[in-house]
C-alpha positions in Angstrom: 3.5 9.0 -16.2 1.6 6.1 -17.2 3.9 3.7 -16.4 5.1 4.6 -13.4 1.3 5.2 -12.5 0.7 1.7 -13.6 3.4 -0.1 -11.7 2.6 1.7 -8.3 -1.3 0.2 -9.0 0.1 -3.4 -9.5 3.0 -3.4 -6.6 -0.2 -1.6 -4.6 -2.7 -4.6 -5.4 -0.5 -7.2 -4.4 0.2 -5.3 -1.4 -3.4 -5.7 -1.4 -3.8 -9.2 -1.5 -1.0 -9.8 1.1 -2.9 -7.5 3.3 -6.4 -9.7 2.7 -4.4 -12.8 3.1 -2.9 -12.0 6.5 -6.7 -11.1 7.9 -8.5 -14.0 6.5 -5.1 -15.9 8.3 -5.9 -14.2 11.5 -9.8 -14.6 10.9 -9.8 -18.1 10.4 -8.1 -18.8 13.9 -5.3 -20.8 11.8 -2.5 -18.9 13.4 -3.7 -18.1 16.5 -6.0 -19.3 19.2 -9.5 -17.7 19.6 -9.6 -17.9 23.5 -8.7 -15.2 25.4 -8.6 -12.5 22.9 -5.5 -14.4 20.9 -6.8 -13.5 17.4 -7.4 -9.8 18.3 -4.1 -9.3 19.9 -2.8 -10.8 17.1 -4.2 -8.7 14.6 -3.3 -5.3 16.6 0.2 -6.4 16.3 0.2 -7.3 12.8 -1.3 -3.9 12.1 2.1 -1.5 12.5 4.1 -4.7 11.4 2.2 -4.8 8.1 2.8 -1.2 8.2 6.2 -1.2 7.9 7.2 -4.1 6.1 4.8 -3.2 3.4 6.1 0.4 3.0 9.8 -1.5 2.6 8.4 -4.2 0.6 6.6 -1.5 -1.9 9.2 1.1 -1.6 12.1 -2.1 -2.8 9.7 -3.3 -5.5 9.1 0.1 -6.7 12.8 1.1 -6.8 13.6 -2.4 -8.6 11.1 -1.4 -11.4 13.0 2.0 -11.9 10.1 4.1 -10.7 11.2 7.6 -10.0 10.7 8.8 -6.2 9.8 5.1 -5.3 9.9 5.5 -1.7 7.9 8.9 -2.0 4.8 6.3 -3.1 5.6 3.6 -1.0 5.6 4.9 2.6 2.5 7.1 2.3 0.4 4.8 0.3 0.7 2.0 2.5 0.5 3.8 5.6 -2.9 5.2 4.4 -4.0 1.8 3.1 -3.5 0.1 6.3 -5.5 2.9 8.1 -8.3 2.7 5.4 -8.1 -1.3 5.9 -8.6 -1.0 9.5 -11.4 1.5 9.3 -13.0 -0.7 6.4 -12.4 -3.7 8.7 -15.7 -6.0 7.4 -14.7 -5.5 3.8 -11.2 -6.8 3.6 -11.9 -8.2 0.2 -11.4 -4.7 -1.1 -7.8 -4.7 0.1 -6.5 -4.9 -3.5 -8.5 -2.2 -4.7 -7.7 0.4 -2.0 -4.1 -0.5 -1.9 -3.9 -0.1 -5.7 -5.8 3.3 -5.8 -4.0 4.7 -3.2 -0.6 3.8 -5.0 -1.4 5.2 -8.1 -2.7 8.3 -6.6 0.7 8.8 -4.6 2.2 8.1 -8.0 0.2 10.8 -9.9 0.8 13.2 -6.8 4.4 12.8 -6.8 5.2 12.4 -10.5 7.7 14.3 -11.8 6.2 17.9 -13.3 6.9 18.6 -17.2 7.7 22.5 -17.3 6.9 24.0 -20.6 9.4 26.1 -22.7 10.2 29.4 -20.8 9.2 32.3 -23.4 11.5 35.4 -23.4 9.7 39.0 -23.0 12.5 40.7 -25.3 
């Protein structure tokens, strides 16, 4: 279980850094024009694209690392992290921590439960 959570947190942190980088590129005006709401339009367009691409990349990364139930971790964790980062728009430098924490939390919640030995009532 510890390995699963650590790998999920690592993948989440990398996706958080990608979110931060994307936001900084858009905010700087490097990839969009600041005329006529161009950067705002680019940001609003990039949110769902990042949510889908991040879910796919996260799921593939966890699956390649042999994490059980990889897609069950990646999809909800990415979607929740994207929503959280939209709400925390002014503190994008926390993206890696938010993504890592949500990936770790979902990895714990979706982990396989171990059942103890069943006692017989003879």
